[in-house]
C-alpha positions in Angstrom: -33.5 1.7 10.6 -31.5 4.7 9.5 -29.3 4.5 6.4 -26.1 6.5 6.3 -24.6 6.6 2.8 -21.5 8.3 4.0 -18.5 6.3 5.1 -16.8 7.0 8.4 -13.2 8.3 8.4 -12.1 4.9 9.7 -14.0 3.0 6.9 -12.4 5.2 4.2 -8.9 4.7 5.8 -9.4 0.9 5.8 -10.5 0.9 2.2 -7.5 3.0 1.2 -5.3 0.7 3.2 -6.6 -2.4 1.3 -6.0 -0.6 -2.0 -2.4 0.3 -1.0 -1.7 -3.3 0.1 -3.0 -4.6 -3.2 -0.8 -2.1 -5.1 2.2 -3.1 -3.0 1.6 -6.8 -3.8 1.3 -6.0 -7.5 4.5 -4.0 -7.5 6.2 -6.9 -5.7 5.1 -9.3 -8.4 6.1 -6.9 -11.2 9.6 -6.5 -9.6 10.0 -10.2 -9.3 8.9 -10.8 -12.9 11.2 -8.0 -14.3 14.2 -9.2 -12.2 13.8 -12.6 -13.8 14.0 -11.3 -17.3 17.3 -11.2 -19.1 18.3 -7.6 -20.0 15.8 -6.0 -17.6 16.3 -2.3 -17.2 18.0 -1.6 -13.8 16.6 1.9 -13.9 13.0 0.5 -14.2 13.7 -1.9 -11.3 15.0 0.9 -9.1 11.9 3.0 -9.9 9.6 0.2 -9.1 11.4 -0.5 -5.8 11.2 3.1 -4.8 7.4 3.1 -5.5 7.1 0.0 -3.4 9.0 1.6 -0.5 6.8 4.7 -0.8 3.7 2.5 -0.7 5.1 0.7 2.4 5.5 4.1 4.1 1.9 5.1 3.3 0.6 1.8 4.5 2.5 2.2 7.8 1.2 5.7 8.3 -2.4 4.5 7.7 -2.0 1.5 10.0 -0.6 3.8 12.7 -3.6 6.1 12.2 -6.0 3.2 12.6 -4.3 1.7 15.6 -5.6 3.2 18.9 -3.0 4.6 21.2 -2.9 2.6 24.4 -1.4 4.2 27.4 -0.3 1.6 29.9 
């Protein structure tokens, strides 16, 4: 049995994808909590929403990279 301590490109991408999804969920919860507060800063909400959209774009790119192209 051979042991390979290195992770493949796909394994690294899947790990990054999971981290990004977790960050996206955390931002979603933070936005919901902040939106529910009286006197919440709209500037902070906008910044968090932009970060969330940027994460969504990164997640989509990684998912596209991991999904094999199927030519029909």
